[in-house]
C-alpha positions as CSV (number, residue, x, y, z in Angstrom):
1,M,198.6,-18.7,-155.6
2,S,202.1,-17.5,-155.1
3,D,204.1,-15.4,-157.6
4,V,207.3,-17.2,-156.5
5,I,208.4,-20.0,-158.8
6,E,210.1,-22.9,-157.1
7,P,213.8,-23.4,-158.2
8,A,213.0,-26.9,-159.6
9,T,210.2,-25.5,-161.7
10,R,212.4,-22.7,-162.9
11,R,215.2,-25.1,-163.9
12,A,212.7,-27.3,-165.7
13,R,211.3,-24.4,-167.7
14,T,214.8,-23.1,-168.5
15,W,215.9,-26.6,-169.8
16,F,212.6,-26.9,-171.7
17,F,213.1,-23.6,-173.5
18,M,216.8,-24.2,-174.1
19,G,215.9,-27.5,-175.6
20,L,213.2,-26.0,-177.8
21,A,215.7,-23.3,-179.0
22,V,218.3,-26.0,-179.9
23,L,215.7,-28.0,-181.8
24,S,214.5,-24.9,-183.6
25,V,218.0,-23.9,-184.7
26,G,218.7,-27.5,-185.7
27,W,215.6,-27.7,-187.7
28,L,216.3,-24.5,-189.5
29,G,219.8,-25.7,-190.3
30,F,218.6,-29.0,-191.5
31,T,215.9,-27.6,-193.8
32,G,218.3,-24.9,-195.0
33,C,220.9,-27.5,-195.9
34,S,218.4,-29.8,-197.7
35,R,217.5,-27.1,-200.2
36,S,219.7,-26.2,-203.1
37,E,219.4,-23.2,-205.2
38,P,218.9,-23.9,-208.8
39,S,221.8,-23.3,-211.1
40,T,221.3,-21.2,-214.2
41,V,221.9,-21.9,-217.8
42,S,221.2,-19.1,-220.3
43,P,218.2,-19.7,-222.6
44,T,220.7,-19.4,-225.5
45,V,222.8,-22.3,-224.2
46,A,219.7,-24.4,-223.7
47,A,218.5,-23.6,-227.2
48,D,221.9,-24.4,-228.7
49,A,221.8,-28.0,-227.7
50,P,223.9,-30.3,-229.9
51,A,222.0,-32.0,-232.8
52,E,221.8,-35.3,-230.9
53,Y,219.5,-33.5,-228.3
54,A,217.5,-31.3,-230.7
55,T,214.5,-33.7,-230.8
56,G,214.6,-33.9,-227.0
57,R,214.7,-30.1,-226.8
58,R,211.7,-29.7,-229.1
59,L,209.7,-32.3,-227.2
60,F,210.6,-30.6,-223.9
61,E,209.5,-27.2,-225.2
62,A,206.2,-28.7,-226.5
63,H,205.3,-30.8,-223.4
64,C,207.3,-29.6,-220.4
65,A,208.6,-26.0,-220.7
66,R,205.2,-24.4,-219.9
67,C,205.7,-25.5,-216.3
68,H,209.4,-26.3,-216.1
69,G,210.7,-23.3,-218.0
70,V,213.1,-22.7,-220.9
71,G,215.9,-25.2,-220.5
72,G,214.3,-26.6,-217.4
73,A,215.0,-23.4,-215.4
74,G,211.6,-23.6,-213.7
75,T,208.6,-21.2,-213.5
76,D,205.9,-20.3,-211.0
77,H,204.1,-23.5,-212.1
78,G,206.8,-26.1,-211.8
79,P,210.3,-26.7,-210.4
80,S,213.6,-26.2,-212.0
81,F,215.5,-29.3,-213.2
82,L,218.7,-27.3,-212.7
83,S,218.9,-28.3,-209.0
84,K,220.9,-31.0,-207.2
85,I,217.5,-32.5,-206.3
86,Y,217.1,-33.6,-210.0
87,E,220.7,-34.8,-210.5
88,P,220.8,-38.3,-211.9
89,N,221.8,-40.0,-208.6
90,H,218.7,-38.5,-206.8
91,H,216.1,-38.6,-209.6
92,G,217.2,-41.3,-212.1
93,D,216.0,-41.3,-215.7
94,G,213.2,-43.7,-214.8
95,S,211.7,-41.2,-212.4
96,F,211.1,-38.9,-215.3
97,L,209.4,-41.7,-217.3
98,M,207.1,-42.6,-214.4
99,A,206.3,-38.9,-213.8
100,A,205.2,-38.5,-217.5
101,R,203.2,-41.8,-217.3
102,R,201.5,-41.5,-213.9
103,G,202.0,-37.9,-212.7
104,V,203.7,-37.1,-209.4
105,A,202.4,-36.1,-206.0
106,A,204.2,-32.9,-204.8
107,H,207.1,-33.7,-202.7
108,H,210.1,-31.4,-203.5
109,W,208.1,-28.4,-204.6
110,R,205.3,-26.1,-203.7
111,F,203.5,-26.1,-207.1
112,G,201.0,-28.9,-206.4
113,D,200.8,-32.3,-208.1
114,M,202.1,-32.9,-211.6
115,P,199.5,-34.6,-213.8
116,P,200.4,-37.3,-216.2
117,I,201.5,-36.0,-219.6
118,P,199.3,-37.5,-222.4
119,N,200.5,-38.2,-225.9
120,V,204.2,-38.6,-224.8
121,S,205.7,-41.9,-225.6
122,D,208.4,-43.7,-223.6
123,D,210.8,-42.9,-226.5
124,D,209.8,-39.2,-226.3
125,V,210.6,-39.1,-222.5
126,T,213.9,-40.8,-223.2
127,R,214.8,-38.0,-225.6
128,I,213.5,-35.3,-223.2
129,V,215.6,-36.8,-220.4
130,G,218.7,-36.8,-222.7
131,Y,218.2,-33.1,-223.3
132,I,217.6,-32.3,-219.6
133,R,220.7,-34.2,-218.6
134,W,222.7,-32.3,-221.2
135,V,221.4,-29.0,-219.9
136,Q,222.2,-30.1,-216.3
137,R,225.8,-30.8,-217.3
138,Q,226.0,-27.3,-218.8
139,A,224.9,-26.1,-215.3
140,G,227.5,-28.2,-213.5
141,I,225.0,-30.8,-212.3
142,T,226.3,-34.3,-213.0
């Protein structure tokens, strides 16, 4: 076996590794662009919700904050709602209702599947979503 590599083989290898490098850089750019860092809202702002969102805030704190954090800022058990991923045109209000009813398979997060939330009515979810949308607006997410 010869240690000399034929020019055609060398060119093929060069193109292969160049293509692999371009794909790798492209993939990193794509995945980097698809992620958005969560905005922040101070817990004081989240707690100072207007009266029309007070019930939604209380329901969120009782049923959601354990995983999704104070004011929806996220924890090590659930994602933040203060991210472009959860803006209304990507996750509409109905997606929150379905998540509470049926649970959700992990798809935008690394926390595992979300189980259904028992003892939360559709009206409760509507109030929770109203509160979350208010907090999102405070964070500049519309």
